[in-house]
N, C-alpha and C positions, 0 to 999 in steps of 0.2 A: 836263878839260873838264867843266863842270857838266852834270847831267842836263837834257835838254830838257823842256819842259812837254808837248809832243805825243807821242803813242804811235801806232804804225801796225801794221797787220796784216802778216803775213808776205808776202802777195801784194803789198801795197803796197811793201814793201821790195825785193822782187824787181823790181817795176817801176821803182823808183828806181835799182837797179843797171843795169837795161837802158837807162834814160834816160841815165845817166852814160856808158855805153859807145856807145850809138847816136847820141845828140843831142850830148852834150858832147864826144864823141871821146876819152874816156879809156879806154885799153885795159883789158881785164879783169884782165890780170896786173899792171898798175900798181895797180889797187885792191887786189889780193891782197897786193902788197908793202907798200902803205900800211897794210894790216891787220897785217902782220907787224911792221912798224915800231912801230905803235901798241901791239901786244901786248908787245914787248920793252920799250918805254918804261914802260908801266903795271906790268909785272911787276917790273921793277927798282925802281920807285917804291915799290910795296907790299911787296916783299921784298928790301930793299937788301942784306941780308947773305947771301942765298942765292947759291950759286955752282954748284950741281948741279941741273939740271932734267930731268925726264922728260917728253916730249911724246907723247901717244897720239894717232895719226892715223888717221882713217878714209879712205874712198875717194872722197869728194866734195870740194867746194871748201872745207868746213870743215877737212878734213885738209890741203888745199893751204895754208891759212893757217898750220897747224901746221908744215909743212915750211919755209915762208919764215921763220917764227919761229926754227926751229931753225938755219937758215943764219945769220941775223943774230945770234942768241945766241952761236953759236960764234965769229963774227967779233969779238963783244964780249968774248971771253975766258971765256965760261961753259962749263961741261962739259955737254954735251947727250946724253942717251940718247933716241933716237927709236925708238918702237915702232909698228909698222904692224899694224893690224887687218885691213886689206884688202890683197889681193895687188896688187902693182905693175901687173899687167896690167889691173886694174880702173880705174886712173886715166886720166882723160881731160882734155883742154883745159889750162886753167891749172893744175889740180891736178897734172897729169903734168909740166908744165914746172917747177913748184915742187919736185917730187920729183927730177927730173933735176939741177936747179940745186943742190939740197942735196947730192946725191952728188958732183957735180962740184967742190964746195967742200971735199970731204974728209969729208963726213958719212957716217956708217954707219947704215943702216936695219936694224933687227932685227925679227923677228916678235914680236908682243905675247905676253908671258908675265907673269902677275901678280907673280912673284917679282922681276922687273926693276924694278918701280915703286919698290922700296927704294932704288935707286941715286940718286934724286933727293931733295933737300930740298922741292922743289915738283913737283907733278904738273900738267901742262897738258892739258885736255880739248879735243882737236880732232877728236872722233870724228864727230859728227852735228850738222848745222846746222838751219836753219829749213825745209829742204825735206822733213823727215821727215813721212811720212803712214802712219798705221796703227802697229801695234805694233812695237816694236823687235825686230829679227831676233836670234836666239839667240847668234850670234857676238858681236854688239855688246852684248847684254844681259849676257854673261859678263864682257865688258871693263868695262862700267859698274859691275857689282858689285865687281870687282877695285879699281877707282879708289875706290869709296866705302869699301872696307875697307882701303885702303893705309895709313891713319894719317897721310897727308901732306896739307898744304893743297892744295886743288884749285882751279886757276885756269882757268875755262871761257872758251872763245872764242865770242862772238856769243850763244849760248844753251847752257844746260847740255844735254848730249846726252841725248836721250829725252824732253825737255820739249816739249809742244805750244806752239809760239811764239805762238799766238793765244789759247788758252783757259787756259793756264797749268796744265795737268794732265799728269802723267807718262803716256807711251804705253808702259805696261809698266814697265820699269826706267828710271830717270832719274838722272843725276849729281847729287849734292848738293855744290855748289860753295861755297867760301868766298868767292869773288869771281867775277863774270862781267863780262868786257869785251865790250859789244855795239857793233856797228858800224853806220854809216850812219844808222840811226834807231832809236829806243827801241821794242822789241817789246812788244805788249800782254801777252804771256804772262809776261813777267818781273815784272809787278806785279799781275796778277789771279789768282785761284784759288789754287793751291798754288805759283805761280811764285816768290814771295819765299822759300819754304821751300827751294827747290832752288837758286835763283840767288845767295843770299848777298848781299853787298854788289855793287850794280850800278854800274859805270863805263861811260863812253861815249866814243867817238870817231867823229865824222862822216865821216872819211876825205876831207874837203874836198868833201863833197857836201851840198847843202842842199835839202830838199824844196820844191818849188814850191807855194805855198799854193793856187794856182789849179788845179793838177792833183792834188794830194794832200791831201785834207781828212783830218785825223787821225781815227782810230777812237776815241780816248780822250785825255783830258788829265789831267795830275797836278793835284791840288788843292793849292795852294801858299800860303805865309804872306802873300804880298802881298795876297791876297784879303781878309784880315781887316780891315785899316783901311779898304778900300773899302766893305765892308758896315756897318762900325762906326766911322765917322769921329770924330775928336776932338770932344768936346761943347762947346757954347758955355757961356761962364761963367754966363750968366743962365738956363740950362736948368732945367726942373723935372721932377718925375716924370711929369707928364702928357704930356711930350714923347716918352716912350720906351715907350709902348704899355700896353695893359691886356690881360692874358692870363688865360683861364679854363682850368683843367686839370680834367678830369672823370675819375674813377676811383676806385680804392680802395673796392671793396665790402667787405662785412663781414669783419673780421679782417685787412685788408690796408692798414693806414694808411701803411706805409713807402713804397709806390710813388708816391703823389701827393706825399708829403713830399719825396722825392728829386727828382722832376720839378719841384716848385715851387722848391725851393732852387736847382736848376740854372738855372731861369728867371730868378731874381733874381741869381744870380751873374754871368750874362752881361749883365746891365744892363736888364732889363725894368722899367718904371716901377712897375706894380702887378700883383700876381699873386694870383689867387684859386683855391682848390681846392675843388671841389664833390665831396663824399664821403659815404659812408654815415654816418648821424648818430652811430653809436658810435665813429667814428674821429676826430671833430673835436677832442676834448680832447688826444688823443695828438699830433696834428699841430700844434696850436696851442702846446702846451708845448715841442715840440722845435724849432720854427721860428716865433717869434712874428711875424716879418715877413710871413708869409703870412696872407692873409684866408681864413677857413675858412667854408665854406657847408655846412650839413647838408642833404643831398639827400634829403629825405623824400618828395617828390612832384614830378612833372614840371613843375608850374607854377613852382616855385622855380627850376628850371634855365632855364625859358623867360625869366623876369625877368632872371636873371644873364646870359644870352646877349645881351640887348639892350644891356648896358653895356660890352661888351669888344670888343677889336679882333681877337683871334685866339683860337682854341679849340684845345686839345689833348685828345684822348680816348683812353683805353686803358690806362694803367698801373694794374694791380691791379683792373681793372674787373670781371672775372669774366664769366660768360655767363648770369647769372640773368635773370629777367623784369625786375628792377630795371635791370640793365645794358643790356638790349635797349631799354627805354624811354628811358634816357638817350641811347643812341646815335641813336635815331630823332629825339629832340628836337634833338640837335646837327646831324644831317644836314639837318634841316628849316630850320636857321638859315642865313642868308646871310653866313657868316663864313669866312674863311680857316681851314683845318684842318690839324692835325698828327694823324695816325692811327697808333696803335701797339698792340702787345700784343693783348689780347683783343678790342679793337675790330676789329682786322684779322681775327681768327678769326671774329667775328660777320659781317663783310663776306663772308668766304669762304662762309658759309652762306646768303647771300642773293643776290638778283639786282640789287643796287644799280647805278644808272647811273653811268658814269664822270663825273668832275668835273675842272675845269682848276684850281680853287683849293685843292686839298688836297696835302699831302705825306704819303705813305705810307711807313712805315719798318719793312718786314719784315726779320726774320732768315730764314735758309734754310728753316727749318720753317714759319714763317708764309707765306713765299713759295710753298712747295709746296702749301699748302692753298688759297691764292688762285688758283693756276693748275691745281690738280687733277693735279699730277705728283709724283714722288718727290723727296725732298731730293737724292739722288744726281744726278737730272737737272738740278736747279738748280746744283749745285756743279761738274758736268762742263763747263758752259759758262755762266758767270755773266752774261756780256755778252749772250748770247741770252736768258737768262731776264729780264734787265732790260728788253730790247726787248719781250718778250711781256707783261710787267707794264704797261708804257707803253701798249701796244696795247689792253689790256683796261680799265685804269683811268684813263689819261691823268694829268694833274697832274704832280707831281715825285715820283719814286720813289727811295727810299734803300734799296738792297739791302745789308743790314749783313753783317758777317763780316770775316775777314782780307782787307784790301784792299777796304773798303767802296765801293760804286759808287753814284753819284748821276746820275740821268738825268731828262730832260724831253723831250717831243716837240719836234723841231726843234733840239735842242741837242746838242753833242758831250758825251757822258757824261764824268764825272769819276771819278778813282780816288784814294782816300786811302791813302798808303803809311805813314802814322804809325799808332801803336797797338802793343800788345803782348798776349801771352797772359794777362797778369795781369788784363786787362779782362774776361776770361770768368768773371764772377761775378755773382751776383744783384743786380739793380738798376742795372746800368750802362746798360741800354736805356732805363730810365726817365729816367736823367740825360741821355741823348741827346735824348729827347723834349722835355724842358724846355729844354734848350740851343737846339734848333732853334726851338721856339715863342717863346722870349725874344728870339732874334735877328730872327726874322720880325716880331715886334711893333715892332722898331726900324727895320728897313730896308724892310719891306713888300714885299720881293722873294723869293718862294719859292725861286727857283733859288739866289740868293746865300745865303739863310738855310740851305738844305740843305747846300750846299758847305762854307760856313764853320762851320756847326754841327758837321758831321762832323769837320772838321779840328781845331777847338779842343777838341772832346771827346776825340779821339785824342791830341792834345798834352797834355791834362790827365792822360790815362791814362799816358803816357810819364813825366810828371813825378811822378805818384803811385808809380810803379814804380822810382824812382831807387834805393831801398834794396833792391830785389828784386821780382820779379813775383809771387811766391806770396804770397797773403794780402792783395792790394790790394782795398779795399772801394769800393763805389759812392760812398760819402760822401767817400772820399778824392779822387775825381775832381771831385766837386762843389766841394770846397774849392779845388781848383787852377784852376778855370774862370776865376776873377777874374783870374788872372795871364795866361791865354792869350788873353783878349779885349782886353787892354791892351798891345798890342805897339807 
């Protein structure tokens, strides 16, 4: 089953379960059996040659899913080693029934011991589910450490044990799964924060329950490829460059020609009609020589910038800008202009030092460090709950916010935030943020919709990063991404 676009909080998923039981009349144990059936199906599909599985079960309903899987796997002819972390006396409700049915079918339950994990070709994590609050207890932390050290592929049920299902951060120890099968609805924590690091490949089964759009508005949505042609439709044969927007990129203080050069090329690669870079005079020759398609403007005094602003549709400011008096004057001139803005890098740092009023027509693109300065909090606070950080940025600055990082988030007031699951660690190199700035600005110049430009810009930038890393992630350059953008916007 394909991953759904909508993601939900753990509280919403619990409400979905309750609705299925109380309103739709589906018994809770029926849902548990559906989960066990789905787990066996996905397990055999992913690991078709595996015949010996170890299932580590906890004391809640996640453990109950594990007991059901164990019973069905044995019936299918697999050799099952079932290890219980919780004492049987702790089991209640459907989990207790699953335990009893497993034993009645001839299954043997053994106390968890790390050495027994070696009996399986695959280890199934059914220790802790979405109900975990607070740090993992020592007994479970030890079991999680053993699973991670087992040397076996780990298949997690619903969420990796120990992972916060909402924020995507480990609550002490957390299972590092190779694959996670999640049930009923896609949980936000699997795709935000550190979630992807712990969840591995995420697969999905709705257990024949569909969220009601009227009752359950998603907390987050995946940014998907179908959005690209919506923002960038096929061009008319008689189109000319004036149809695709004029962009001004302001930045590159003394000694920083590469930043606006990268942003400008990205802007052109995604299809902007005309792109001008306004930069410190000493950078003009280097930029013009490296990318002659860019119009270069020597920004020697504010009047030059004022004239240029009058001739463009979209402005991006920040790449290589610096924090000098020259940079501050440039930012003041840009903020005074009535133009849609993309604000990044040092322009964000300058905003953090000022009391600038919020705007609806700008797109801010902070990484966690810049976001921490904008909000006056630590980077750790940003990363501990990125969705809350996004909400706080929107409350303070309005407009559209792109909170960069693994699982980049895009938000705007009144919109369901988006998350990008594409991209790779090879993109953690100098200049890739400048490429993103130019990408978003170039798309905004064409579609004139900040929300669409931010979402699609983030996606095609990440796709370009994945394409650039085909030969390996280490050593990917920002200019490699810029060259790939042409392909990602022509889907």
